[in-house]
SEGU-306918 format. One line per field, with one value per residue (C-alpha): chain; z, x, y negated; residue in three letters. Coordinates in nm, 3 decimals. Each point is the difference from the previous one (the first is absolute). Layout:
# SEGU-306918
guvo <- [A,...];
zz <- [Z,...];
xx <- [X,...];
yy <- [Y,...];
zaro <- [ALA,...];
//
This chain:
# SEGU-306918
guvo <- [A,A,A,A,A,A,A,A,A,A,A,A,A,A,A,A,A,A,A,A,A,A,A,A,A,A,A,A,A,A,A,A,A,A,A,A,A,A,A,A,A,A,A,A,A,A,A,A,A,A,A,A,A,A,A,A,A,A,A,A,A,A,A,A,A,A,A,A,A,A,A,A,A,A,A,A,A,A,A,A,A,A,A,A,A,A,A,A,A,A,A,A,A,A,A,A,A,A,A,A,A,A,A,A,A,A,A,A,A,A,A,A,A,A,A,A,A,A,A,A,A,A,A,A,A,A,A,A,A,A,A,A,A,A,A,A,A,A,A,A,A,A,A,A,A,A,A,A,A,A,A,A,A,A,A,A,A,A,A,A,A,A,A,A,A,A,A,A,A,A,A,A,A,A,A,A,A,A,A,A,A,A,A,A,A,A,A,A,A,A,A,A,A,A,A,A,A,A,A,A,A,A,A,A,A,A,A,A,A,A,A,A,A,A,A,A,A,A,A,A,A,A,A,A,A,A,A,A,A,A,A,A,A,A,A,A,A,A,A,A,A,A,A,A,A,A,A,A,A,A,A,A,A,A,A,A,A,A,A,A,A,A,A,A,A,A,A,A,A,A,A,A,A,A,A,A,A,A,A,A,A,A,A,A,A,A,A,A,A,A,A,A,A,A,A,A,A,A,A,A,A,A,A,A,A,A,A,A,A,A,A,A,A,A,A,A,A,A,A,A,A,A,A,A,A,A,A,A,A,A,A,A,A,A,A,A,A,A,A,A,A,A,A,A,A,A,A,A,A,A,A,A,A,A,A,A,A,A,A,A,A,A,A,A,A,A,A,A,A,A,A,A,A,A,A,A,A,A,A,A,A,A,A,A,A,A,A,A,A,A,A,A,A,A,A,A,A,A,A,A,A,A,A,A,A,A,A,A,A,A,A,A,A,A,A,A,A,A,A,A,A,A,A,A,A,A,A,A,A,A,A,A,A,A,A,A,A,A,A,A,A,A,A,A,A,A,A,A,A,A,A,A,A,A,A,A,A,A,A,A,A,A,A,A,A,A,A,A,A,A,A];
zz <- [-3.576,0.242,0.299,-0.103,-0.024,0.344,0.142,-0.147,0.143,0.340,0.001,-0.087,0.258,0.260,-0.066,0.043,0.331,0.125,-0.078,0.163,0.316,0.023,-0.064,0.263,0.250,-0.076,0.105,0.357,-0.020,0.155,0.258,0.367,0.217,0.317,0.058,0.148,-0.239,-0.372,0.075,0.339,0.222,-0.188,-0.317,0.138,0.112,-0.355,-0.138,0.253,-0.072,-0.372,0.066,0.193,-0.274,-0.272,0.174,0.251,-0.153,0.336,0.211,0.298,0.037,0.319,-0.191,-0.197,0.329,0.162,-0.301,-0.019,-0.365,0.035,0.032,-0.372,0.011,0.373,0.130,0.370,0.251,-0.113,0.179,-0.086,0.072,0.045,0.280,0.026,-0.130,0.135,0.197,-0.310,-0.002,-0.326,-0.083,-0.266,-0.083,0.086,-0.356,-0.265,-0.235,-0.354,-0.033,0.116,-0.247,-0.279,0.109,0.068,-0.342,-0.032,0.348,-0.091,-0.331,0.098,0.364,0.127,-0.314,-0.218,0.247,-0.024,-0.378,-0.010,0.177,-0.252,-0.276,0.185,0.008,-0.379,-0.029,0.235,-0.212,-0.320,0.166,0.139,-0.347,-0.150,0.260,-0.056,-0.378,-0.047,0.297,0.051,-0.356,0.077,-0.323,-0.034,-0.013,0.289,0.205,-0.094,0.123,0.324,0.082,-0.105,0.205,0.318,-0.021,0.001,0.315,0.364,0.176,-0.294,-0.096,0.356,0.036,-0.332,0.190,0.368,0.105,0.088,-0.148,-0.100,-0.375,-0.060,0.186,-0.214,-0.312,0.127,0.078,-0.348,-0.160,0.217,-0.089,-0.368,0.011,0.203,-0.237,-0.280,0.136,-0.207,0.003,-0.319,-0.166,-0.178,0.088,0.344,0.115,-0.128,0.249,0.005,0.133,0.293,0.060,-0.001,0.247,0.241,-0.018,0.057,0.294,0.144,-0.024,0.203,0.347,-0.062,-0.047,0.323,0.213,0.002,-0.358,0.098,-0.004,-0.355,-0.102,0.147,-0.172,-0.349,0.049,0.116,-0.297,-0.250,0.139,0.010,-0.371,-0.079,0.208,-0.160,-0.349,0.094,-0.076,0.253,-0.108,0.000,0.330,0.161,-0.131,0.103,0.346,0.062,-0.118,0.225,0.301,-0.064,-0.018,0.321,0.178,-0.120,0.135,0.343,0.028,-0.113,0.253,0.286,-0.069,-0.094,0.202,0.287,-0.036,-0.235,-0.131,-0.037,0.304,0.224,-0.068,0.095,0.324,0.007,0.028,0.274,0.175,-0.308,-0.373,-0.049,0.203,-0.337,-0.033,0.356,0.333,0.083,-0.329,0.000,-0.307,0.045,0.015,-0.307,-0.194,-0.061,-0.249,-0.236,-0.117,0.145,-0.237,-0.275,0.160,0.312,-0.008,0.050,-0.122,-0.227,-0.373,-0.106,0.205,-0.236,-0.319,-0.004,-0.308,0.233,0.105,-0.328,0.181,0.154,-0.319,-0.188,0.253,-0.043,-0.375,0.048,0.243,-0.217,-0.338,0.120,-0.311,-0.050,0.264,0.221,0.317,-0.059,0.039,0.277,0.239,0.013,0.027,0.295,0.159,-0.032,0.133,0.293,0.082,0.000,0.216,0.270,-0.019,-0.053,0.324,-0.132,-0.318,0.129,0.001,-0.109,-0.368,-0.287,0.053,-0.139,0.043,0.136,-0.317,-0.270,-0.085,-0.110,-0.175,-0.346,0.051,0.077,-0.320,-0.210,0.175,-0.076,-0.362,-0.039,0.141,-0.210,-0.312,0.069,0.077,-0.224,0.051,0.343,-0.142,-0.028,0.358,0.129,-0.195,0.109,0.365,-0.009,-0.165,0.295,0.229,-0.218,0.013,0.378,0.019,-0.211,0.217,0.324,-0.143,-0.096,0.348,0.152,-0.234,0.106,0.374,0.055,0.073,0.057,-0.139,0.328,0.270,-0.109,-0.345,0.117,0.052,-0.372,-0.172,-0.285,-0.034,-0.116,0.328,0.221,-0.146,-0.072,0.326,0.189,-0.128,0.156,0.355,0.203,0.143,0.152,0.230,0.025,0.156,0.006,-0.281,-0.212,0.059,-0.106,-0.299,-0.100,0.030,-0.235,-0.251,0.031,-0.078,-0.304,-0.133,0.054,-0.183,-0.288,-0.022,0.006,-0.257,-0.235,0.048,-0.081,-0.313,-0.114,0.051,-0.204,-0.270,-0.009,-0.042,-0.289,-0.182,-0.306,0.032];
xx <- [0.402,0.050,-0.107,0.244,0.280,-0.083,-0.001,0.343,0.137,-0.151,0.164,0.338,-0.018,-0.126,0.305,0.229,-0.152,0.000,0.370,0.080,-0.192,0.148,0.355,-0.008,-0.156,0.264,0.274,-0.104,0.037,0.352,-0.086,0.001,-0.302,0.208,0.374,-0.015,-0.250,-0.069,-0.372,-0.149,-0.305,-0.302,0.187,0.154,-0.347,-0.134,0.306,-0.010,-0.368,0.085,0.264,-0.255,-0.262,0.251,0.146,-0.255,-0.321,-0.112,0.025,0.177,0.340,0.106,0.241,0.143,0.064,0.156,0.227,0.087,-0.095,-0.002,0.377,0.053,-0.195,-0.001,0.348,-0.077,-0.251,-0.361,-0.302,-0.237,-0.316,-0.203,-0.144,-0.057,-0.351,-0.029,0.182,0.198,0.171,-0.154,0.087,-0.153,0.134,-0.249,-0.009,-0.262,0.105,-0.051,0.338,0.188,-0.208,0.110,0.363,0.002,0.132,0.252,0.136,0.038,0.166,0.229,-0.037,-0.043,0.154,-0.267,-0.269,0.111,0.028,-0.360,-0.114,0.195,-0.194,-0.323,0.113,0.018,-0.342,-0.144,0.136,-0.143,-0.339,-0.007,0.064,-0.273,-0.253,0.098,-0.033,-0.288,-0.216,0.074,0.084,0.349,0.205,0.251,0.312,-0.107,-0.093,0.324,0.214,-0.195,-0.026,0.357,0.144,-0.198,0.043,0.377,-0.007,-0.022,-0.178,-0.134,0.356,0.096,-0.286,0.098,0.281,-0.100,-0.196,-0.337,-0.351,-0.026,0.065,-0.200,-0.287,0.039,-0.016,-0.313,-0.159,0.073,-0.147,-0.309,-0.038,0.055,-0.266,-0.245,0.030,-0.074,-0.352,-0.105,-0.354,-0.192,0.118,-0.255,0.186,0.093,0.363,0.220,0.021,0.380,-0.029,-0.210,0.230,0.304,-0.176,-0.089,0.347,0.178,-0.223,0.046,0.379,0.022,-0.093,0.209,0.299,-0.080,-0.307,0.081,-0.127,-0.357,-0.116,0.133,-0.172,-0.328,0.026,0.055,-0.255,-0.268,0.051,0.006,-0.318,-0.169,0.077,-0.157,-0.308,-0.030,0.012,-0.254,0.241,-0.164,0.149,0.356,-0.067,-0.132,0.284,0.268,-0.151,-0.020,0.359,0.132,-0.194,0.127,0.359,-0.051,-0.142,0.291,0.244,-0.164,-0.027,0.361,0.137,-0.208,0.112,0.364,0.101,-0.244,-0.156,-0.161,0.337,0.353,0.103,-0.159,0.311,0.243,0.195,-0.045,-0.378,-0.057,-0.223,-0.223,0.055,-0.158,0.280,0.170,-0.171,0.099,-0.160,-0.064,0.026,0.020,-0.209,0.028,0.377,0.001,-0.190,0.327,0.074,-0.262,0.268,0.299,-0.040,0.087,0.238,0.149,0.380,0.115,-0.301,-0.206,-0.027,0.120,0.320,0.131,-0.169,-0.156,-0.198,-0.261,-0.097,-0.193,-0.260,-0.165,-0.075,-0.076,-0.269,-0.141,-0.029,-0.154,-0.267,-0.075,-0.027,-0.128,0.074,-0.190,0.118,0.155,-0.149,0.198,0.312,-0.117,-0.175,0.268,0.266,-0.184,-0.052,0.369,0.114,-0.242,0.124,0.360,-0.101,-0.220,0.025,0.371,0.194,0.264,0.115,0.358,0.154,0.278,-0.078,0.052,-0.200,-0.353,-0.089,-0.349,-0.122,0.189,-0.312,-0.191,0.285,-0.094,-0.338,0.194,0.201,-0.318,-0.146,0.315,-0.005,-0.359,0.101,0.318,-0.202,-0.182,0.319,0.264,0.240,0.067,0.095,0.371,0.009,-0.166,0.231,0.315,-0.112,-0.083,0.336,0.172,-0.184,0.102,0.363,-0.026,-0.136,0.289,0.248,-0.144,-0.031,0.367,0.090,-0.201,0.166,0.350,-0.060,0.004,-0.373,-0.289,-0.350,-0.188,0.220,0.204,-0.123,-0.066,0.375,0.060,0.247,-0.248,-0.018,-0.363,-0.127,0.245,-0.098,-0.371,-0.083,0.107,-0.322,-0.213,-0.128,0.132,-0.317,0.196,0.154,-0.335,0.112,-0.234,0.201,-0.037,-0.376,-0.041,0.225,-0.217,-0.307,0.164,0.065,-0.362,-0.116,0.229,-0.119,-0.363,0.054,0.165,-0.292,-0.261,0.188,0.032,-0.368,-0.106,0.215,-0.129,-0.356,0.064,0.170,-0.294,-0.247,0.206,0.017,-0.228,-0.313];
yy <- [-0.836,-0.288,0.213,0.273,-0.256,-0.139,0.352,0.067,-0.325,0.080,0.343,-0.144,-0.275,0.249,0.217,-0.299,-0.113,0.360,0.036,-0.335,0.090,0.350,-0.121,-0.275,0.239,0.265,-0.243,0.074,0.379,0.006,-0.269,0.099,-0.071,-0.021,0.010,0.349,0.157,0.003,-0.010,-0.074,-0.054,0.146,0.095,0.324,0.108,-0.018,0.179,0.284,0.056,0.000,0.267,0.207,-0.032,0.084,0.304,0.128,-0.139,-0.136,-0.315,0.157,-0.170,0.180,0.226,-0.295,-0.182,0.308,0.057,-0.371,-0.019,-0.377,-0.033,-0.049,-0.327,-0.086,0.067,-0.048,0.132,-0.036,-0.144,0.283,-0.207,0.320,0.212,0.375,0.061,0.356,0.269,0.100,-0.340,-0.113,-0.359,-0.219,-0.343,-0.279,-0.134,0.072,0.279,-0.128,-0.175,0.313,0.202,-0.235,0.031,0.377,0.107,-0.287,0.081,0.365,-0.084,-0.287,-0.094,-0.354,-0.151,0.162,-0.109,-0.362,0.027,0.125,-0.315,-0.208,0.177,-0.080,-0.366,0.012,0.164,-0.262,-0.286,0.150,0.061,-0.353,-0.142,0.219,-0.118,-0.365,0.028,0.243,-0.092,-0.371,-0.110,-0.127,-0.027,0.281,-0.216,-0.223,0.303,0.173,-0.289,-0.040,0.371,0.072,-0.286,0.066,0.378,-0.054,-0.210,0.113,0.151,0.203,0.092,0.093,0.247,0.154,0.168,0.006,0.309,-0.148,0.043,-0.367,0.027,0.319,-0.171,-0.312,0.219,0.176,-0.337,-0.134,0.311,-0.040,-0.368,0.074,0.270,-0.208,-0.295,0.246,0.040,-0.298,-0.133,-0.055,0.320,0.217,0.319,0.129,-0.018,0.279,0.281,-0.026,-0.356,0.116,0.297,-0.230,-0.231,0.282,0.156,-0.332,-0.092,0.347,-0.031,-0.322,0.138,0.311,-0.228,-0.183,-0.056,-0.373,-0.016,0.091,-0.368,-0.035,0.321,-0.120,-0.340,0.142,0.280,-0.244,-0.230,0.288,0.157,-0.341,-0.046,0.336,-0.083,-0.346,0.152,0.269,0.283,0.230,0.331,-0.132,-0.181,0.318,0.215,-0.249,-0.047,0.374,0.051,-0.276,0.127,0.353,-0.126,-0.196,0.304,0.214,-0.259,-0.003,0.379,0.052,-0.248,0.136,0.356,-0.063,-0.306,0.042,-0.346,-0.247,-0.114,0.135,-0.201,0.263,0.212,-0.277,-0.019,-0.379,0.034,0.258,-0.255,-0.030,0.006,-0.343,-0.150,-0.033,-0.339,-0.095,0.088,-0.364,-0.188,-0.378,-0.076,-0.376,0.028,0.224,-0.266,-0.182,0.277,-0.144,-0.240,0.187,0.294,-0.247,-0.251,0.160,-0.048,0.359,0.199,-0.225,0.066,-0.345,0.019,0.267,-0.116,-0.348,0.101,0.150,-0.354,-0.005,0.211,-0.307,-0.198,0.322,0.086,-0.348,0.058,0.345,-0.121,-0.301,0.172,0.338,0.207,0.323,0.246,-0.267,0.149,0.320,-0.210,-0.231,0.241,0.274,-0.269,-0.153,0.344,0.085,-0.336,0.024,0.351,-0.121,-0.296,0.151,0.380,0.066,0.027,-0.242,-0.168,0.017,0.346,0.231,-0.020,-0.241,-0.324,-0.015,0.365,-0.061,-0.178,0.192,0.201,-0.312,-0.182,0.136,-0.169,-0.318,0.050,0.026,-0.305,-0.200,0.118,-0.126,-0.339,-0.025,0.069,-0.327,-0.192,0.156,-0.288,0.155,0.340,-0.078,-0.133,0.316,0.232,-0.186,-0.005,0.370,0.060,-0.164,0.241,0.295,-0.112,-0.022,0.355,0.133,-0.192,0.142,0.353,-0.004,-0.126,0.285,0.251,-0.106,0.002,-0.375,-0.016,0.240,-0.054,0.046,-0.149,-0.302,-0.095,-0.357,-0.039,0.042,-0.231,-0.058,-0.383,0.004,0.142,-0.187,-0.337,0.037,0.177,-0.312,-0.160,0.273,0.062,0.291,0.154,0.285,-0.260,-0.179,-0.327,-0.299,-0.157,0.314,0.012,-0.362,0.056,0.296,-0.224,-0.251,0.277,0.114,-0.355,-0.021,0.335,-0.093,-0.330,0.185,0.241,-0.278,-0.208,0.298,0.083,-0.355,-0.014,0.339,-0.119,-0.316,0.203,0.238,-0.287,-0.133,0.335,0.004,0.209];
zaro <- [MET,GLU,ASP,ALA,GLN,GLN,THR,THR,ILE,LEU,ARG,ARG,VAL,SER,LEU,ILE,VAL,ALA,LEU,VAL,ALA,ALA,ALA,THR,ALA,ALA,VAL,GLY,ILE,PRO,ALA,ARG,THR,THR,HIS,ASN,ALA,GLN,VAL,SER,ILE,ASP,GLU,PRO,GLN,TYR,LEU,MET,THR,ALA,ILE,SER,LEU,GLY,GLU,ASP,PHE,ASP,LEU,ASP,VAL,SER,ASP,GLU,ILE,ALA,GLU,LYS,ARG,TYR,LEU,SER,PHE,HIS,GLU,VAL,GLY,LEU,ASN,THR,GLN,THR,ILE,ASP,LEU,ASN,GLU,ASP,GLY,GLN,ARG,ILE,SER,PRO,HIS,ASP,PRO,LEU,LEU,PRO,ALA,ILE,LEU,ALA,LEU,PRO,MET,ARG,ALA,GLY,GLY,TRP,VAL,ALA,ALA,ARG,ALA,THR,LEU,ALA,VAL,ILE,ALA,GLY,LEU,LEU,ALA,ALA,THR,THR,LEU,TRP,VAL,ALA,VAL,ARG,ARG,PHE,SER,VAL,PRO,VAL,LEU,THR,GLY,GLY,TRP,VAL,VAL,GLY,ALA,LEU,SER,ALA,THR,PRO,PRO,LEU,THR,ALA,TYR,GLY,SER,GLN,ILE,TYR,PRO,GLU,LEU,PRO,ALA,ALA,LEU,ALA,LEU,MET,VAL,ALA,VAL,GLY,ALA,ALA,THR,GLY,LEU,GLN,SER,GLY,SER,ASN,SER,PRO,PRO,ARG,ILE,ARG,VAL,VAL,VAL,ALA,LEU,VAL,MET,ALA,LEU,THR,ALA,LEU,PRO,TRP,LEU,SER,VAL,LYS,TYR,VAL,PRO,LEU,THR,ALA,ALA,VAL,ALA,ALA,LEU,ALA,LEU,TRP,ARG,LEU,TRP,ARG,ASP,ASN,ARG,LYS,ARG,ILE,LEU,PHE,GLY,GLY,SER,VAL,ALA,LEU,MET,ALA,MET,GLY,LEU,LEU,TYR,ILE,VAL,PHE,HIS,LEU,ARG,VAL,TYR,GLY,GLY,TRP,THR,VAL,TYR,ALA,ALA,GLY,ASP,HIS,PHE,VAL,ASP,GLY,GLU,PHE,GLY,VAL,VAL,GLY,PHE,ASN,PRO,ASP,TYR,TRP,GLY,ARG,SER,ARG,ARG,LEU,VAL,GLY,LEU,LEU,VAL,ASP,ARG,PRO,TYR,GLY,LEU,ALA,ALA,TRP,SER,PRO,ALA,TRP,LEU,ALA,LEU,ALA,PRO,ALA,LEU,GLY,VAL,LEU,LEU,SER,ARG,ARG,PRO,ASN,GLY,TRP,SER,LEU,LEU,ALA,LEU,PRO,LEU,ALA,ALA,GLY,TRP,ALA,THR,ALA,THR,TRP,VAL,ALA,LEU,THR,MET,HIS,GLY,TRP,TRP,TRP,PRO,GLY,ARG,GLN,VAL,VAL,VAL,ILE,LEU,PRO,LEU,VAL,VAL,VAL,THR,ILE,ALA,ILE,ALA,ILE,ASP,ARG,ALA,ARG,ARG,LEU,LEU,ILE,THR,LEU,VAL,VAL,THR,ALA,GLY,VAL,GLY,ALA,ALA,GLY,TRP,ILE,TRP,VAL,ALA,ILE,GLU,ALA,SER,THR,GLY,ARG,ARG,ALA,LEU,ALA,VAL,ASP,VAL,THR,GLU,THR,SER,TRP,PRO,GLY,TYR,ARG,TRP,PHE,SER,LEU,LEU,LEU,PRO,ASP,LEU,HIS,ARG,GLY,SER,THR,THR,ASP,ILE,TRP,TRP,ALA,ALA,CYS,TRP,ALA,ALA,VAL,LEU,MET,ALA,ALA,ALA,LEU,THR,ALA,ALA,ARG,ARG,ALA,SER,VAL,GLN,GLY,ASN,GLU,ASP,PRO,GLY];
//
């Protein structure tokens, strides 16, 4: 009876957080990406491919470009980003095809508005899935998890990518499904994992690279941990079946890209990469210089997470608690989080770009949300502070989205000039690593020291608390 009651409460709270996340994301549907286009940069590429898939059932966008099908959402001349792949002039957008496939029917039914609304729905599904993982897999109380997940799901950048046409939120949803399935491969069980858990794991891991090749490190991290669990628990048949399925999906991915795009990745079809598709990470990358992103992804003035919602600063102490207490399944939070942060730090060409700030780490933010929920459960006096701080970030997102809907600002070009007091005041405390002056570098080092101290302090307190727990 008690389990049934808890399930009912979880469903109701999941519905609430899903509605909150979807509603705050939907605020950005009318917002303009740039002043001369409703959507811009990579977004039109995804939408044109969605049109082609929905109408022609292929990836060739040459006819969409020739007919200027983009004018309804990109009112000026378009950077096509593609090259002719053969003598017939076939052109394929250099972006992985799963997001356009998801948006094909919405684009056919309601155009770019329906496409953005679909991503807002995905934002709601992501919030509900994140709550389920926190409660069912990491034993976070429903109400605590509901407040944490609801508050952080309503704050940028999760809200921003619930309306911008990028694969970030669908990838975050796939990652959460994969983590939820992988943590379901529990040790000590007398029965093998349900086949649907393994199927969900394989499908979610398969989806990640098809959304973007940059998610391969995340896929590898979760797959390795899941297969290691199966090997550790001597579940040989499931291990063999899962391994074969993942290898088959990987082989299909490689063969498809070689035959369709003419290279190992979609970038082989791009006009920016005629000198080599792996130039997408930079032809002469300065990895030492990129290392400043380790802290900049969180506290950079224009593009850091905390600049737009200081609630994300809770990541540092929450990680300290996670690494100190190490609850069952903790590695499935820590390792993918580390893989995603490392990819954003050293692999991504830039953390500054024509998109809403924080794009490079959006995919792992639900893992951050679960990590924070675990920590808050052990220090519930901080719950109100977290919710209020996240609420300030949510208010800032709504403010900026309205500005971008009325022509005063655009999400990808001058968002840092917003009149929102929260950003204008708090960002003064943060380093500008885009400018990269000596003062900014030292200021970033100070922030790194503060965050490290917060993590170590939280870890020590969690360790003491754990020693004092009975049993």
